[in-house]
C-alpha positions, 0 to 999 in steps of 0.5 A, spaced: 875 612 338 877 612 345 883 615 347 887 612 353 894 615 355 898 611 360 905 613 363 908 608 358 906 613 352 910 619 355 916 621 357 917 625 363 922 631 363 924 633 370 927 639 373 934 639 377 930 638 383 927 632 381 920 634 380 916 633 373 915 639 369 914 637 362 911 631 358 914 628 351 909 624 347 909 621 340 907 625 334 901 620 333 899 620 340 899 628 340 895 627 333 890 622 337 889 627 342 888 633 338 883 629 334 879 627 340 879 634 343 876 636 336 871 631 336 869 633 343 869 640 342 863 639 337 858 638 344 861 645 346 858 649 340 852 653 341 847 650 337 849 643 340 848 646 347 841 649 345 839 642 342 842 639 349 838 644 353 831 642 349 832 635 350 833 636 358 827 640 358 823 635 354 825 629 359 823 634 365 816 635 362 816 627 360 816 628 353 819 621 352 817 615 349 820 608 351 821 603 345 823 597 343 824 593 336 817 590 337 814 597 337 818 601 332 813 603 328 809 606 334 816 610 335 817 613 328 809 615 328 811 619 335 817 622 332 813 624 325 808 627 330 813 632 333 814 636 327 
């Protein structure tokens, strides 16, 4: 799910000086935003951040293999050898 909110989705509340000071949106849009933020929060969790760091280190050290559908068996064997 990709969440996009445009100015048509919200109502701006303005103060006496005519400046926007708040936004009102539908409950459905709010829930969609909340679900998207929860989904993205997964990537901020310590275990996931640790795995991402390991992956970045693997890339830096060249521990990578490029595969296509033609050599998928080679890729599976390479992954199994990493255990």
